[in-house]
GUDODREN-975163 format. One line per field, with one value per residue (C-alpha): chain; z, y, x; residue number from 1. Coordinates in nm, 4 decimals. Each point is the difference from the previous one (the first is absolute). Layout:
N
c = c(A,...);
z = c(Z,...);
y = c(Y,...);
x = c(X,...);
k = c(NUM,...);
// end
This chain:
141
c = c(A,A,A,A,A,A,A,A,A,A,A,A,A,A,A,A,A,A,A,A,A,A,A,A,A,A,A,A,A,A,A,A,A,A,A,A,A,A,A,A,A,A,A,A,A,A,A,A,A,A,A,A,A,A,A,A,A,A,A,A,A,A,A,A,A,A,A,A,A,A,A,A,A,A,A,A,A,A,A,A,A,A,A,A,A,A,A,A,A,A,A,A,A,A,A,A,A,A,A,A,A,A,A,A,A,A,A,A,A,A,A,A,A,A,A,A,A,A,A,A,A,A,A,A,A,A,A,A,A,A,A,A,A,A,A,A,A,A,A,A,A);
z = c(0.0305,-0.2566,-0.3453,0.0750,-0.3365,0.1625,0.2330,-0.0843,0.2004,0.3216,0.2978,-0.0977,-0.3657,0.0832,0.2342,-0.2581,-0.2258,0.2995,0.1430,-0.3377,-0.0899,0.3410,0.0429,-0.3398,0.0633,0.3353,-0.1498,-0.2905,0.2152,0.2455,-0.2841,0.0813,0.3742,0.0950,-0.1227,0.2699,-0.1539,0.1430,0.3700,0.1016,0.3619,0.0144,-0.3182,0.1594,0.1765,-0.3010,-0.2330,0.2419,0.0165,-0.3801,-0.0271,-0.2077,0.0214,-0.1093,-0.1705,-0.1240,-0.2388,0.0907,-0.1323,-0.0044,0.2268,0.2574,0.0199,0.2256,0.0762,0.3425,-0.1756,-0.1168,0.3574,0.0765,-0.1111,-0.3368,0.1444,0.2566,-0.2575,-0.0581,-0.3554,0.0066,0.1189,-0.2691,-0.2680,0.1175,-0.0063,-0.3413,-0.1419,0.1360,-0.1468,-0.3278,-0.0462,0.0660,0.3192,0.2172,0.0001,0.1945,-0.0040,0.0977,0.0019,-0.1972,0.0540,-0.3026,0.1220,0.0969,0.0790,0.2888,0.3263,0.3402,0.3503,0.1389,-0.3069,-0.0049,-0.2012,-0.3266,0.1175,0.3114,-0.0225,0.1134,0.2683,-0.1498,0.1945,-0.1106,-0.2746,-0.1709,-0.0273,-0.2485,-0.0011,-0.3086,0.0778,-0.2092,0.0124,0.2926,-0.1346,0.0210,0.3390,0.1649,0.2480,0.2874,0.3082,0.2725,0.3539,0.2450,0.2546);
y = c(3.1670,0.2629,-0.1154,-0.3727,-0.1684,-0.3022,0.1841,0.0238,0.3207,-0.0832,-0.2326,-0.1800,-0.0410,-0.1298,-0.2795,-0.2426,-0.0225,-0.0525,-0.2693,-0.1662,-0.0117,-0.1108,-0.2488,-0.1573,-0.0189,-0.1785,-0.2374,-0.0891,-0.0213,-0.2324,-0.2277,0.0872,-0.0755,0.3606,0.1544,0.2617,0.3082,0.1782,-0.0855,0.3604,0.0270,-0.3769,-0.0060,-0.1324,-0.2910,-0.0951,0.0064,-0.2272,-0.2415,-0.0052,-0.0344,0.3155,0.3011,0.3578,0.1697,0.3580,0.0910,0.2907,0.3086,0.3790,0.0478,-0.2402,-0.1904,-0.3008,-0.3209,0.1267,0.2545,-0.2875,-0.1214,0.1988,-0.0097,0.1665,0.1885,0.1662,0.1378,0.3739,0.1366,0.0355,-0.3596,-0.1222,0.1857,-0.1492,-0.3507,0.0576,0.1309,-0.2953,-0.2432,0.1919,0.0116,-0.3737,0.0355,-0.2270,-0.3792,-0.2840,-0.3038,-0.3632,-0.2741,-0.3011,-0.3289,-0.1523,-0.3432,0.0258,-0.3739,0.0131,-0.1662,0.1660,-0.1381,-0.3142,-0.0697,-0.1462,0.1810,-0.1736,-0.0483,-0.1852,-0.3761,-0.1261,-0.2679,-0.3416,-0.0247,0.3391,0.0027,0.3152,0.0264,0.2487,0.1256,0.1936,0.3092,0.0251,-0.0356,-0.1965,-0.3262,-0.0301,-0.1286,0.0871,0.2811,0.0988,-0.1911,0.2152,-0.0240,-0.1865,0.2271);
x = c(0.1378,-0.0690,-0.1134,0.0005,-0.0553,-0.1682,-0.2389,-0.3689,-0.0196,-0.1853,0.0327,-0.3196,0.0996,0.3495,-0.1139,-0.1481,0.3074,0.2294,-0.2295,-0.0444,0.3693,0.1285,-0.2855,0.0641,0.3754,-0.0355,-0.2576,0.2315,0.3141,-0.1756,-0.1165,-0.3602,0.0230,-0.0770,-0.3262,-0.0606,0.1574,0.3007,0.0554,0.0776,0.1152,0.0650,0.2104,0.3194,-0.1734,-0.2109,0.3003,0.1869,-0.2940,-0.0212,0.3806,0.0170,0.2242,-0.0627,0.2908,0.0167,0.2816,0.2251,-0.1728,0.0391,-0.3044,0.1458,-0.3295,0.0567,-0.1897,-0.1110,-0.2245,-0.2233,-0.0629,-0.3131,-0.3615,-0.0480,-0.2973,0.2320,0.2451,0.0171,0.0139,0.3789,0.0409,-0.2380,0.1927,0.3306,-0.1526,-0.1627,0.3274,0.1989,-0.2540,-0.0266,0.3777,0.0336,0.2014,-0.2196,0.0375,-0.1622,0.2245,-0.0287,0.2571,-0.1159,0.1733,0.1684,-0.1138,-0.3677,-0.0200,0.2461,-0.0994,-0.0400,-0.0532,0.1662,0.2115,0.3501,0.2605,0.0850,0.3568,-0.1174,-0.0283,-0.3391,-0.0106,-0.0854,-0.3262,-0.1331,-0.2598,-0.1154,-0.3778,-0.1383,-0.3578,-0.1007,-0.2016,-0.3143,-0.3778,-0.1428,-0.1457,-0.3808,-0.1122,0.3333,0.0644,0.2233,-0.1215,-0.1511,0.1400,-0.2262,-0.1690);
k = c(1,2,3,4,5,6,7,8,9,10,11,12,13,14,15,16,17,18,19,20,21,22,23,24,25,26,27,28,29,30,31,32,33,34,35,36,37,38,39,40,41,42,43,44,45,46,47,48,49,50,51,52,53,54,55,56,57,58,59,60,61,62,63,64,65,66,67,68,69,70,71,72,73,74,75,76,77,78,79,80,81,82,83,84,85,86,87,88,89,90,91,92,93,94,95,96,97,98,99,100,101,102,103,104,105,106,107,108,109,110,111,112,113,114,115,116,117,118,119,120,121,122,123,124,125,126,127,128,129,130,131,132,133,134,135,136,137,138,139,140,141);
// end
């Protein structure tokens, strides 16, 4: 790309801002779960594990999300400039789906519409600090 307004001029100079911006975005989008920088070649799998998606707005350069699925250190200058332009123009988004009801139950849970059998009792264990002197029992050897 000729005259890229976001390029710092060299392969070496362009790597840090790409790493920094993508690394920060994935950290924020994952609510701090991911602190390892941009996943590079494993981007698709890591985004799935983090329940994130990468979206790139339609743009005149036709930069697509697949261009982010390689190590930053393996990008050529033209690839770096396309990525930097997409980031600089605000075309790149990491998205997560937050639940509107974060206290919902999962596992062996009856639907609210179901009527519980009269002999079924719901037992609730609050997750929190382990009381002093308590621990998970070890299996006998």
